[in-house]
Each structure stands twice: as structure tokens, then as C-alpha cells.
matplotlib code that plots the C-alpha trace (Angstrom):
import matplotlib.pyplot as plt

x = [0.2, 3.3, 4.7, 1.3, 0.9, 4.9, 4.1, 1.7, 3.1, 6.2, 3.9, 2.3, 5.6, 7.7, 6.3, 6.1, 9.5, 11.0, 8.8, 10.0, 12.8, 11.2, 8.8, 11.7, 14.1, 12.1, 13.1, 16.6, 18.3, 20.1, 23.7, 25.2, 28.0, 31.2, 32.8, 35.1, 38.7, 41.5, 42.1, 44.1, 47.5, 47.7, 50.9, 53.0, 56.3, 59.0, 62.2, 65.4, 68.2, 70.6, 72.7, 76.8, 79.3, 82.7, 85.6, 86.7, 89.9, 91.2, 94.0, 95.2, 98.7, 101.1, 100.5, 103.1, 102.9, 105.7, 108.2, 107.8, 106.2, 103.0, 101.4, 101.9, 99.9, 97.4, 96.2, 93.0, 91.2, 87.9, 87.6, 83.5, 81.2, 77.7, 74.9, 72.3, 68.4, 66.2, 63.2, 60.6, 57.1, 54.1, 50.5, 48.4, 45.4]
y = [0.1, 2.6, 1.8, 3.1, 5.8, 6.6, 6.2, 8.0, 11.0, 10.6, 10.9, 14.1, 16.0, 14.8, 16.7, 19.9, 19.5, 19.3, 22.4, 24.6, 26.1, 26.1, 28.6, 30.5, 30.8, 33.4, 35.8, 35.0, 38.6, 38.0, 39.7, 42.3, 40.3, 41.9, 44.8, 42.6, 42.5, 42.6, 38.9, 36.9, 36.6, 33.3, 32.2, 31.7, 32.8, 31.2, 32.1, 30.2, 32.1, 29.2, 29.6, 31.2, 28.6, 30.0, 28.9, 25.2, 24.2, 21.0, 20.1, 16.2, 16.5, 13.9, 10.3, 8.2, 4.5, 3.1, 6.3, 5.4, 8.4, 6.3, 9.3, 12.4, 15.3, 16.7, 20.4, 20.2, 23.6, 24.5, 28.1, 30.1, 29.5, 30.5, 30.6, 32.6, 32.8, 30.2, 31.2, 29.4, 30.6, 27.9, 28.5, 28.4, 25.9]
z = [0.0, 0.7, -2.5, -4.7, -2.6, -3.0, -6.6, -7.0, -5.1, -7.3, -10.4, -9.2, -8.5, -11.2, -14.0, -11.4, -10.7, -14.5, -15.6, -12.3, -14.3, -17.7, -15.8, -14.7, -17.6, -19.3, -15.9, -16.3, -18.0, -20.5, -20.3, -23.1, -25.3, -24.8, -27.3, -29.7, -28.2, -30.7, -32.2, -30.3, -32.2, -34.6, -33.3, -30.2, -29.9, -27.1, -26.0, -24.6, -23.5, -22.8, -19.3, -20.2, -19.3, -18.1, -18.9, -16.6, -15.7, -13.6, -12.7, -11.7, -10.3, -10.8, -9.9, -7.2, -6.5, -4.0, -5.2, -8.7, -11.0, -12.3, -14.4, -14.8, -13.9, -16.7, -16.8, -18.7, -19.4, -22.1, -22.8, -21.7, -24.3, -24.4, -27.3, -28.7, -28.4, -29.5, -30.7, -32.2, -33.4, -33.5, -34.8, -32.1, -33.5]

ax = plt.figure().add_subplot(projection="3d")
ax.plot(x, y, z, "-o")
ax.set_aspect("equal")
plt.show()
């Protein structure tokens, strides 16, 4: 008996619940569209600036084992370097 009452109650309220938002839809004010803004750029530009590298110098002393010279010392040096900035232009779409 209780399920019949719930079914009848749901059958009456369902159309009302669905019609309520439609009845108030005309009450919503419409907002004016914003003025046309400047067109967005058609391309995106990315720039990468590589880091600068200072001169590097490595000095390894001579190696002696048991009083004998096994390896003479090594002195290695590299000059500093830098690369120019890199730029990519990609389409947005």
C-alpha cells in the first residue's frame, strides 16, 4: 500500500519538478555580449636563452706509487662559451 502512495506522489511531483526550471527560464536576464576585443595572435612565440658557461679548468697532480712516477699531472682547460637565444614560432591551432 505504501509503495502505491509513493508511486502516485512521484507521478504527481515529477512533472512539476521538471516544469519549474522551464517556467523561470524567462526570468533570467540576458547579459550583453562584450565588445569585440582585439583578435588573439595567430602564433605563439617561445624564446629560450641558454645559460653562459664560464671557463673550466681541471688540474690533476702526478701519481706516485711506491716512489715511482705512474702518471704525470694533467692540466685540462676549456674556454667559456655562450649560445645565442633560440626562438620558436608555433601556430596556435
